C-alpha positions as CSV (number, residue, x, y, z in Angstrom):
1,X,72.1,110.3,77.3
2,X,74.3,111.3,80.4
3,X,71.5,111.9,82.6
4,X,69.8,108.5,81.9
5,X,69.7,106.2,85.0
6,X,72.1,103.3,84.7
7,X,70.8,100.0,85.7
8,X,74.1,99.0,87.7
9,X,74.5,96.2,90.2
10,X,74.5,97.7,93.5
11,X,76.6,95.1,95.0
12,X,79.2,95.9,92.3
13,X,79.6,99.3,93.5
14,X,80.5,98.4,96.9
15,X,82.8,95.8,95.7
16,X,84.6,98.4,93.3
17,X,84.9,100.8,96.3
18,X,86.1,98.3,98.7
19,X,88.7,97.0,96.2
20,X,90.0,100.4,95.5
21,X,90.6,101.0,99.3
22,X,88.9,104.4,99.2
23,X,86.6,105.6,101.8
24,X,83.2,106.5,100.8
25,X,83.4,110.3,101.8
26,X,86.6,110.6,99.5
27,X,84.8,109.0,96.5
28,X,81.8,111.0,97.0
29,X,83.7,114.4,96.9
30,X,85.7,113.2,93.9
31,X,82.5,112.7,91.9
32,X,80.7,115.6,93.3
33,X,77.9,113.9,95.3
34,X,77.0,113.7,98.8
35,X,78.3,110.6,100.7
36,X,74.4,109.8,101.5
37,X,73.8,109.8,97.6
38,X,76.7,107.3,97.2
39,X,75.1,105.3,100.1
40,X,71.7,105.2,98.3
41,X,73.4,103.9,95.1
42,X,75.1,101.3,97.0
43,X,71.9,100.2,98.8
44,X,70.0,100.0,95.8
45,X,67.5,102.7,96.6
46,X,68.6,105.0,93.7
47,X,70.5,104.6,90.5
48,X,73.3,106.8,89.4
49,X,73.5,108.2,85.8
50,X,75.4,107.0,83.0
51,X,77.8,109.8,83.6
52,X,78.1,109.4,87.3
53,X,78.9,105.6,86.5
54,X,81.6,106.9,84.3
55,X,83.1,108.9,86.9
56,X,83.0,106.2,89.4
57,X,84.8,103.9,87.0
58,X,87.4,106.4,86.5
59,X,87.7,106.9,90.4
60,X,88.1,103.4,91.0
61,X,90.2,102.4,87.8
62,X,87.7,99.9,86.7
63,X,86.1,99.3,83.5
64,X,82.5,100.9,82.8
65,X,81.1,97.4,82.3
66,X,82.1,96.0,85.6
67,X,79.3,97.7,87.2
68,X,76.7,95.8,85.1
69,X,77.9,92.4,86.0
70,X,75.4,89.9,87.9
71,X,77.9,89.1,90.5
72,X,81.3,90.2,92.0
73,X,84.4,88.8,89.9
74,X,86.3,86.1,91.6
75,X,90.0,87.6,92.1
76,X,92.5,86.5,94.6
77,X,93.3,89.1,97.3
78,X,96.3,91.3,96.5
79,X,98.2,90.0,99.5
80,X,98.3,86.4,97.9
81,X,100.3,88.0,95.3
82,X,103.3,90.3,96.8
83,X,105.9,89.4,99.3
84,X,105.5,90.4,102.9
85,X,106.5,94.1,103.4
86,X,107.5,96.1,106.7
87,X,104.8,98.3,107.7
88,X,102.2,96.9,105.1
89,X,99.4,95.1,106.8
90,X,97.9,92.5,104.4
91,X,94.4,93.4,103.0
92,X,94.4,97.2,104.3
93,X,97.1,98.5,102.0
94,X,96.7,102.2,100.9
95,X,94.7,103.1,97.8
96,X,97.7,104.1,95.7
97,X,99.6,100.9,96.6
98,X,96.6,98.6,95.7
99,X,96.3,100.2,92.4
100,X,100.0,99.9,91.8
101,X,99.6,96.2,92.7
102,X,96.9,95.7,90.3
103,X,98.6,97.4,87.4
104,X,101.7,95.6,88.0
105,X,99.8,92.1,88.2
106,X,97.7,93.1,85.0
107,X,101.0,94.0,83.0
108,X,102.3,90.5,84.2
109,X,99.3,88.7,82.7
110,X,99.4,90.6,79.6
111,X,103.0,89.7,79.2
112,X,102.2,85.9,79.3
113,X,99.2,86.2,77.2
114,X,101.2,88.1,74.5
115,X,104.1,85.7,74.6
116,X,101.5,82.8,74.1
117,X,99.9,84.9,71.1
118,X,103.3,85.2,69.4
119,X,104.5,81.7,70.3
120,X,107.6,83.4,72.3
121,X,109.4,81.0,74.9
122,X,110.5,83.6,77.4
123,X,113.4,82.9,79.8
124,X,112.4,81.3,83.1
125,X,113.7,82.4,86.4
126,X,115.0,79.2,88.0
127,X,117.7,80.1,90.7
128,X,116.3,79.4,94.2
129,X,118.2,80.6,97.2
130,X,118.1,79.2,100.9
131,X,118.7,81.1,104.2
132,X,121.0,78.1,105.1
133,X,123.7,79.3,102.3
134,X,124.2,82.6,103.9
135,X,123.9,86.1,102.2
136,X,127.3,86.3,100.7
137,X,126.9,82.9,98.6
138,X,123.5,83.9,97.5
139,X,124.7,87.5,96.5
140,X,127.6,86.0,94.5
141,X,125.5,83.5,92.7
142,X,122.9,86.1,91.6
143,X,125.7,88.5,90.4
144,X,127.2,85.6,88.4
145,X,123.6,84.8,86.9
146,X,123.3,88.4,85.9
147,X,126.5,88.4,84.1
148,X,127.8,91.9,85.3
149,X,131.5,92.1,85.5
150,X,133.1,94.6,87.8
151,X,135.0,96.2,84.8
152,X,131.7,96.8,83.1
153,X,130.1,98.1,86.1
154,X,132.9,100.7,86.9
155,X,133.1,101.7,83.2
156,X,129.2,102.9,83.3
157,X,129.1,106.8,82.7
158,X,126.8,107.3,85.7
159,X,124.2,105.9,88.2
160,X,121.4,106.3,85.5
161,X,123.3,104.3,83.1
162,X,123.9,101.8,85.9
163,X,120.3,101.6,86.7
164,X,119.3,100.8,83.1
165,X,122.2,98.2,82.8
166,X,121.1,96.4,86.0
167,X,117.4,96.5,85.1
168,X,118.1,94.9,81.8
169,X,120.2,92.3,83.5
170,X,117.5,91.4,85.8
171,X,114.9,91.4,82.9
172,X,117.1,89.2,80.9
173,X,117.1,86.4,83.5
174,X,113.2,85.9,83.3
175,X,112.2,88.6,86.1
176,X,109.7,91.4,85.0
177,X,110.9,94.9,86.2
178,X,108.2,97.5,86.5
179,X,108.1,100.7,88.1
180,X,104.9,102.3,90.0
181,X,104.1,105.9,90.8
182,X,102.2,107.9,93.1
183,X,103.0,105.8,96.3
184,X,104.8,107.7,99.0
185,X,108.4,106.3,99.6
186,X,107.5,106.1,103.3
187,X,105.2,103.4,102.5
188,X,107.1,101.2,99.9
189,X,110.2,101.5,98.2
190,X,110.2,97.9,96.2
191,X,108.0,94.9,96.1
192,X,108.0,91.5,94.7
193,X,105.0,89.6,93.0
194,X,105.9,86.1,93.8
195,X,104.2,84.3,90.9
196,X,106.1,81.8,88.9
197,X,107.0,81.9,86.0
198,X,107.5,85.6,85.3
199,X,107.8,87.1,88.8
200,X,107.6,90.8,89.2
201,X,109.8,93.4,90.8
202,X,108.3,96.7,91.5
203,X,110.3,99.8,92.1
204,X,108.9,103.0,93.3
205,X,109.5,105.7,90.9
206,X,109.4,108.3,93.5
207,X,112.8,107.2,94.4
208,X,114.8,110.0,92.9
209,X,118.3,108.2,93.2
210,X,119.3,105.8,90.7
211,X,121.7,104.1,93.1
212,X,118.8,103.7,95.5
213,X,116.7,101.9,92.9
214,X,119.5,99.7,91.9
215,X,119.7,98.3,95.5
216,X,116.1,98.0,95.9
217,X,116.1,95.9,92.6
218,X,118.8,93.6,93.9
219,X,117.1,93.5,97.2
220,X,113.8,92.3,95.6
221,X,115.8,89.9,93.5
222,X,117.0,88.0,96.7
223,X,113.3,88.0,97.9
224,X,112.2,86.3,94.5
225,X,115.1,83.8,94.7
226,X,114.1,82.9,98.4
227,X,110.5,82.5,97.3
228,X,111.6,80.2,94.5
229,X,113.4,78.3,97.3
230,X,110.2,77.9,99.4
231,X,112.0,80.1,102.3
232,X,109.4,82.7,102.1
233,X,105.6,83.3,101.2
234,X,103.3,85.8,100.0
235,X,102.3,88.2,102.6
236,X,99.0,86.6,103.2
237,X,100.7,83.3,104.1
238,X,103.9,84.4,105.6
239,X,103.8,83.2,109.2
240,X,107.1,84.6,110.8
241,X,107.0,87.0,113.5
242,X,108.4,90.5,113.4
243,X,111.8,89.6,114.7
244,X,112.0,86.5,112.4
245,X,111.1,88.7,109.4
246,X,113.7,91.4,110.3
247,X,116.4,88.6,109.9
248,X,115.0,87.5,106.6
249,X,115.0,91.5,105.6
250,X,118.6,91.6,106.7
251,X,119.5,88.5,105.0
252,X,118.2,90.3,101.6
253,X,119.9,93.3,102.4
254,X,123.3,92.0,102.8
255,X,123.0,89.5,99.8
256,X,121.9,92.4,97.7
257,X,125.1,94.3,99.0
258,X,127.1,91.3,97.9
259,X,125.6,91.3,94.6
260,X,126.3,94.8,93.8
261,X,129.6,95.1,95.5
262,X,131.4,91.7,95.4
263,X,134.1,91.0,98.0
264,X,137.0,90.8,95.8
265,X,136.3,94.1,94.3
266,X,135.4,95.7,97.5
267,X,138.7,94.6,98.9
268,X,140.9,96.0,95.9
269,X,139.1,99.3,96.2
270,X,139.8,99.4,99.9
271,X,143.4,99.2,99.5
272,X,143.5,102.8,98.5
273,X,140.4,104.0,100.5
274,X,140.5,103.2,104.1
275,X,138.7,104.8,106.9
276,X,140.0,107.7,109.1
277,X,141.2,107.1,112.6
278,X,137.5,107.9,114.0
279,X,135.9,105.6,111.5
280,X,134.3,106.2,108.2
281,X,133.1,109.6,107.4
282,X,130.5,110.7,104.9
283,X,133.2,111.7,102.1
284,X,135.0,108.6,102.2
285,X,131.8,106.3,101.9
286,X,130.5,108.8,99.0
287,X,134.0,108.5,97.2
288,X,134.1,104.6,97.4
289,X,130.3,104.3,96.6
290,X,130.9,106.4,93.4
291,X,133.1,103.8,92.2
292,X,130.5,101.2,92.1
293,X,127.7,103.6,91.0
294,X,125.9,103.0,94.2
295,X,124.4,105.1,97.0
296,X,126.7,105.7,100.0
297,X,124.2,104.1,102.1
298,X,124.2,100.9,100.1
299,X,128.2,101.1,100.3
300,X,127.8,101.6,104.2
301,X,125.5,98.6,104.4
302,X,128.3,96.5,102.3
303,X,131.0,97.8,104.7
304,X,129.1,96.8,107.7
305,X,128.4,93.3,106.1
306,X,132.2,92.7,105.2
307,X,133.4,93.6,108.6
308,X,134.8,97.0,107.9
309,X,132.4,98.8,109.8
310,X,131.2,97.7,113.4
311,X,127.6,98.2,114.2
312,X,128.3,101.1,116.4
313,X,130.2,102.7,113.6
314,X,127.5,101.9,111.1
315,X,124.8,103.4,113.2
316,X,126.7,106.6,113.8
317,X,127.5,106.9,110.3
318,X,123.9,106.3,109.3
319,X,122.7,108.9,111.6
320,X,125.0,111.5,110.2
321,X,124.1,110.4,106.6
322,X,120.4,111.0,107.4
323,X,121.1,114.4,108.9
324,X,123.2,115.2,105.6
325,X,120.5,114.0,103.3
326,X,117.9,116.2,105.1
327,X,119.9,119.2,104.5
328,X,120.2,118.7,100.9
329,X,117.8,120.6,98.4
330,X,115.5,118.2,96.6
331,X,116.7,117.2,93.2
332,X,114.2,118.0,90.5
333,X,114.6,115.4,87.7
334,X,114.5,115.9,84.2
335,X,110.9,116.2,82.3
336,X,109.9,113.1,81.4
337,X,107.9,112.5,78.4
338,X,105.1,110.3,77.7
339,X,107.3,107.7,76.0
340,X,109.8,107.9,79.0
341,X,106.8,107.3,81.4
342,X,105.8,104.3,79.3
343,X,109.2,102.8,79.2
344,X,109.9,103.6,82.8
345,X,106.7,101.9,84.2
346,X,106.6,98.8,81.8
347,X,110.2,98.2,80.9
348,X,111.8,97.8,77.2
349,X,110.7,94.1,77.0
350,X,107.1,94.8,77.8
351,X,107.0,97.8,75.3
352,X,108.9,95.6,72.6
353,X,106.4,92.8,73.0
354,X,103.1,95.0,72.8
355,X,104.7,96.3,69.4
356,X,105.5,92.8,68.1
357,X,101.8,91.8,69.0
358,X,100.6,94.9,67.2
359,X,102.8,94.5,64.1
360,X,101.5,90.9,63.9
361,X,97.8,91.9,64.3
362,X,97.3,90.0,67.7
363,X,96.2,92.9,69.3
364,X,94.5,96.3,67.9
365,X,95.9,99.8,68.0
366,X,93.5,100.7,71.1
367,X,94.8,97.6,72.8
368,X,98.5,98.7,72.3
369,X,97.7,102.1,73.7
370,X,95.8,100.8,76.8
371,X,98.7,98.4,77.5
372,X,101.2,100.9,77.3
373,X,99.2,103.6,79.0
374,X,100.4,105.8,76.1
375,X,98.5,107.6,73.3
376,X,98.6,106.0,69.9
377,X,100.3,109.2,68.4
378,X,103.2,108.5,70.6
379,X,104.0,105.0,69.3
380,X,106.2,106.0,66.4
381,X,108.2,108.0,69.1
382,X,108.2,104.9,71.2
383,X,109.5,102.8,68.3
384,X,112.5,105.1,67.8
385,X,113.5,105.1,71.4
386,X,113.4,101.4,71.6
387,X,116.1,101.2,68.9
388,X,118.3,103.8,70.8
389,X,121.0,102.3,72.8
390,X,120.9,104.7,75.9
391,X,118.1,107.2,77.1
392,X,118.6,110.4,78.6
393,X,120.7,110.5,81.7
394,X,118.4,111.4,84.8
395,X,115.2,111.1,83.0
396,X,113.7,107.7,84.3
397,X,110.4,108.9,85.5
398,X,107.4,106.6,86.1
399,X,105.2,109.2,87.6
């Protein structure tokens, strides 16, 4: 049967490849044919076999049936969903990032559909932010909304518990938090899908530092609030020039710093942790950062915003920190299980929603496995994990 020619729509072959972002030569190499043969399929001069179409579907991360549609599906451009990102040109995103965006968007749609099926009224994020307020005011309001006290923050065992607690707090205010794998950190650390209700924050799981994930999470939350306040638009329609956009990024950075490290708490900590005569050194900033379970870079950013570091000192410190980090050995995280990965990517609320829909016979076991990207024989382990109060420190791998 696999050698039988498949009566596919050639235009759908072109559409799927273009939407994937992969070049023809790479696709041809993946499925083991010459690039000229792929061109013949797309031109309608020859037909691929059933097995070859299956390989194309796997390569493009599309369903097998899509290639037999009479015409291209009508879907909005990806850049009409995510916020503007430094260094990412709308419409020419990398294949890995395009896939990550599609998967997060689909997970959001499934969340909304399952809530409707179960007649669940989810929390709606309704807190806008405006540039005119200033970053400190926005950061304080978001912190109050999240309900994380300084005492609770400083009592957390380590950065990984802090990451899980911050993520849960953001999910509890009506924002979906997903993690995406396989995208180089140099491309994207975090992203927001500016769709309301149920906006999405995506965190790159290649980020091995829990503290860095926390700061990115709060940074993206600021962008979500700005979008709700009509202060920024999706990448496709964002009209600011580079200089103007840099100011928005700086605003989000400083607001996130205030949210993670409140002014009063910072001033209290500074009474016993002052800079040396030559300015802040790496050890001093690391010690202060450890109290708040954040990265030294996030703390340095906060000190700069609070006026405790001049721009000159900050630039010098950041150069020293970059050199320090480059000399460190790469940390190898714990071995993540399939359940760890499912919870990391989709989050606990999404996993719980899928299981509730399964138990209520709203979806099938096959649906549940597909939604969670998890084999069904791991579902029982997932159920057990969901009732646990904490996970394994250091294991939060969405790869």
